[in-house]
C-alpha positions as CSV (number, residue, x, y, z in Angstrom):
1,M,-22.9,-43.1,20.3
2,N,-25.2,-40.1,20.5
3,K,-22.4,-37.9,22.0
4,R,-20.2,-38.6,19.0
5,I,-22.7,-37.4,16.4
6,P,-22.0,-33.6,16.9
7,L,-18.3,-34.3,16.8
8,I,-18.5,-36.2,13.6
9,A,-20.7,-33.5,12.1
10,A,-18.2,-30.8,13.1
11,A,-15.4,-32.8,11.6
12,L,-17.3,-33.1,8.3
13,T,-18.0,-29.4,8.3
14,L,-14.3,-28.6,8.8
15,A,-13.3,-31.0,6.0
16,G,-15.8,-29.4,3.6
17,C,-16.0,-26.1,1.9
18,S,-15.7,-23.6,4.7
19,N,-12.9,-21.1,4.1
20,F,-12.1,-20.7,7.8
21,A,-10.3,-23.7,9.4
22,P,-7.6,-22.4,11.8
23,D,-7.5,-25.7,13.8
24,L,-6.3,-27.6,10.7
25,G,-3.4,-25.2,10.1
26,V,-5.0,-23.9,6.9
27,P,-4.7,-20.0,6.5
28,T,-7.8,-17.9,5.9
29,V,-7.2,-15.1,3.4
30,R,-9.0,-12.6,1.4
31,F,-7.9,-12.2,-2.3
32,T,-7.9,-8.8,-4.0
33,V,-7.0,-8.0,-7.6
34,T,-4.5,-5.1,-7.7
35,G,-3.5,-4.8,-11.3
36,F,-3.2,-6.3,-14.8
37,G,-1.6,-5.8,-18.2
38,P,0.9,-7.1,-20.7
39,E,4.4,-8.3,-19.8
40,G,6.4,-9.0,-22.8
41,A,4.6,-11.7,-24.8
42,L,2.5,-12.6,-21.7
43,Y,-0.3,-11.1,-19.7
44,F,-0.3,-10.7,-16.0
45,I,-2.9,-10.3,-13.2
46,D,-1.5,-9.0,-9.9
47,L,-3.3,-10.1,-6.7
48,A,-2.9,-9.8,-2.9
49,A,-3.8,-12.4,-0.3
50,T,-4.5,-10.7,3.1
51,P,-4.6,-13.0,6.2
52,Q,-7.8,-12.6,8.0
53,P,-8.2,-12.1,11.8
54,G,-7.5,-15.3,13.7
55,S,-5.9,-17.1,10.8
56,P,-3.1,-19.5,11.6
57,D,0.2,-19.5,9.7
58,G,0.4,-21.8,6.8
59,Q,0.9,-22.1,3.0
60,I,-1.1,-21.7,-0.1
61,L,0.2,-24.1,-2.7
62,E,-2.3,-23.5,-5.5
63,V,-5.1,-21.2,-6.6
64,W,-7.9,-22.6,-8.7
65,L,-9.4,-20.7,-11.6
66,A,-12.6,-21.2,-13.6
67,D,-14.5,-19.5,-16.4
68,T,-17.6,-19.2,-14.3
69,P,-18.2,-18.5,-10.6
70,S,-18.9,-22.2,-9.9
71,L,-16.2,-24.8,-9.2
72,P,-15.9,-26.9,-12.4
73,P,-15.0,-30.6,-12.4
74,E,-11.5,-29.7,-13.6
75,P,-10.5,-26.2,-12.7
76,E,-7.3,-24.6,-13.8
77,R,-4.8,-25.1,-11.0
78,R,-2.0,-22.6,-10.7
79,P,0.9,-23.1,-8.3
80,V,1.7,-20.1,-6.2
81,S,3.6,-21.3,-3.0
82,L,2.6,-18.4,-0.7
83,V,3.8,-18.4,2.9
84,V,1.1,-16.9,5.0
85,P,2.0,-15.7,8.6
86,S,-0.5,-16.0,11.4
87,C,-2.9,-13.1,12.0
88,P,-4.0,-12.1,15.5
89,P,-7.7,-11.9,16.4
90,E,-7.6,-8.1,16.1
91,G,-6.5,-8.3,12.5
92,G,-4.7,-5.6,10.6
93,C,-2.3,-8.0,8.8
94,S,-0.2,-7.1,5.8
95,P,-1.3,-8.4,2.3
96,I,0.9,-10.8,0.4
97,P,1.3,-9.9,-3.3
98,F,1.6,-12.4,-6.0
99,R,1.3,-12.5,-9.8
100,L,-0.4,-14.9,-12.3
101,L,0.9,-15.0,-15.9
102,F,-1.2,-16.0,-18.9
103,P,-0.3,-16.5,-22.6
104,Q,-2.9,-13.8,-23.4
105,D,-5.6,-11.7,-21.8
106,P,-7.6,-14.4,-20.0
107,G,-10.9,-12.6,-20.3
108,E,-13.6,-13.4,-17.8
109,R,-12.1,-15.6,-15.1
110,Y,-12.8,-16.3,-11.4
111,L,-10.6,-17.4,-8.5
112,V,-12.8,-20.1,-7.0
113,A,-10.6,-22.0,-4.5
114,Y,-7.2,-22.5,-3.1
115,Q,-5.3,-25.5,-1.8
116,S,-3.2,-25.6,1.4
117,P,-1.4,-28.4,3.4
118,T,-3.0,-29.2,6.7
119,A,-1.4,-29.7,10.1
120,F,-1.9,-33.4,9.7
121,G,0.1,-33.7,6.5
122,G,-2.8,-33.8,4.0
123,L,-4.1,-31.2,1.6
124,R,-7.2,-29.0,2.0
125,R,-9.3,-27.4,-0.7
126,V,-10.8,-24.1,0.4
127,L,-13.7,-22.8,-1.7
128,L,-14.1,-19.1,-1.9
129,E,-17.6,-17.8,-1.1
130,P,-18.1,-15.7,-3.1
131,P,-15.6,-16.4,-5.9
132,V,-13.2,-13.6,-6.7
133,P,-13.6,-12.2,-10.3
134,I,-10.2,-11.5,-11.8
135,H,-11.2,-10.2,-15.2
136,R,-10.5,-6.6,-16.1
137,S,-14.1,-5.4,-15.8
138,V,-13.6,-5.3,-12.0
139,L,-10.6,-3.0,-12.4
140,T,-12.2,0.0,-14.2
141,N,-12.0,2.3,-11.2
142,P,-8.5,2.5,-9.7
143,S,-8.6,2.8,-5.9
144,F,-7.0,1.3,-2.8
145,D,-7.8,-0.3,0.5
146,L,-6.5,0.9,3.9
147,V,-5.4,-1.9,6.2
148,V,-4.3,-1.1,9.8
149,P,-4.0,-3.0,13.1
150,P,-6.4,-1.8,15.9
151,L,-5.5,1.8,16.6
152,N,-6.0,1.7,20.4
153,L,-2.9,3.6,21.3
154,E,-1.2,4.9,24.4
155,I,1.6,7.4,24.6
156,Q,3.4,9.8,27.0
157,Q,3.7,13.5,26.5
158,E,6.8,14.6,24.6
159,S,7.3,11.2,23.0
160,E,6.4,9.2,19.9
161,L,5.1,5.8,18.9
162,Q,5.1,3.8,15.7
163,T,2.5,1.5,14.1
164,I,2.1,0.2,10.5
165,L,-0.4,0.5,7.7
166,S,-0.9,-1.1,4.4
167,L,-2.3,0.4,1.2
168,V,-3.6,-2.3,-1.2
169,P,-4.1,-0.9,-4.7
170,R,-7.1,-1.9,-6.7
171,G,-7.5,-1.6,-10.5
172,G,-3.9,-0.7,-11.1
173,F,-3.9,2.2,-8.7
174,S,-0.6,4.0,-8.3
175,G,0.3,7.4,-7.0
176,T,0.6,9.6,-3.9
177,V,-1.7,9.0,-0.9
178,G,-2.0,11.7,1.7
179,L,-2.2,10.7,5.4
180,A,-3.8,12.7,8.2
181,L,-5.0,12.3,11.8
182,V,-8.5,13.9,12.0
183,G,-9.9,15.1,15.4
184,L,-6.7,15.4,17.4
185,P,-5.0,18.6,18.8
186,S,-2.5,20.4,16.7
187,G,0.3,19.2,19.0
188,I,-0.1,15.7,17.8
189,Q,1.6,15.1,14.5
190,L,1.7,12.2,12.0
191,S,4.6,11.3,9.7
192,P,5.0,10.7,6.9
193,A,2.3,12.9,5.5
194,L,2.6,11.3,2.0
195,L,3.2,7.8,0.8
196,E,3.9,6.7,-2.8
197,V,2.1,3.5,-3.9
198,P,3.7,1.6,-6.7
199,G,1.5,0.4,-9.4
200,G,-0.1,-3.0,-8.7
201,S,1.9,-3.8,-5.5
202,P,0.7,-3.4,-1.9
203,L,2.6,-1.0,0.2
204,T,3.3,-1.6,3.9
205,A,5.0,1.2,5.8
206,P,5.5,2.4,9.4
207,I,3.9,5.6,10.5
208,T,5.0,7.7,13.5
209,I,2.7,9.7,15.9
210,R,4.5,12.4,17.9
211,V,2.9,14.2,20.9
212,G,4.2,17.6,21.9
213,P,4.5,19.1,25.4
214,E,1.5,21.3,24.9
215,V,-0.9,18.4,24.5
216,F,-2.9,17.8,27.7
217,P,-3.1,14.3,29.2
218,G,-6.3,12.5,28.5
219,A,-8.2,10.2,26.1
220,Y,-8.8,11.3,22.5
221,T,-10.6,9.7,19.6
222,F,-9.5,10.2,16.0
223,T,-9.7,9.1,12.4
224,L,-6.8,8.0,10.3
225,R,-7.5,9.2,6.8
226,A,-5.8,8.1,3.6
227,Q,-6.7,10.1,0.5
228,A,-5.8,10.3,-3.1
229,G,-8.0,12.6,-5.1
230,S,-11.6,11.5,-4.6
231,V,-10.6,8.2,-3.1
232,V,-10.8,8.3,0.7
233,R,-10.3,5.5,3.1
234,E,-10.6,5.9,6.9
235,A,-9.9,3.9,10.1
236,P,-11.1,4.9,13.6
237,G,-8.7,5.0,16.5
238,S,-8.2,6.1,20.1
239,L,-5.2,7.7,21.8
240,T,-4.5,8.0,25.5
241,V,-1.9,10.6,26.4
242,R,-0.2,10.0,29.8
243,P,1.5,12.9,31.7
244,K,5.3,13.0,31.6
245,P,6.8,11.9,34.9
């Protein structure tokens, strides 16, 4: 019996309020508010759900809202039906946009939990710690997040490679974002140099790195920089250039 106690405790922990339970087939995501405003006679709040490293594939059937950061006895349950792909341990997964509609400006609200089906055919409630504020006061400074997979790259001289990045707007950000590789020789080029982010919607796009014949073989470190005005986001990376046969 004593050997069963840790197993029972672990099972109770997984069935409780943790927001990370890959063994149950429940996705682990991070929610971000990306925009808000009127839509006809209604009011919308745009959000993005980003799968976290190691999260399994699954679904989110509902998000639960409350007027305070605490889970009330009867939260407002909103159906969303999000299909969430699995995310590898190294992360860098693309955000999933969705929209909530309200009859009017909802004022101060919080996303406190979400509900997903489990691998065993049941339903799992996942509490968000901390809850995600979705009222307009969190959206006063438009900006964006830069999401990329691990940038541990390898390439041959006189060739090119592709990877992807995502720009997740916050606070209704929209506009042109400049991209640059900082710390690499001039013979290594990045394209595109500019990306247009639509208002309220995450943008996922391929980027191409080209290595010219003048670049010496070797190991390089660099920073991928995304910038729009005073908003700067960066991600570190490494690039190994192999000699051309």
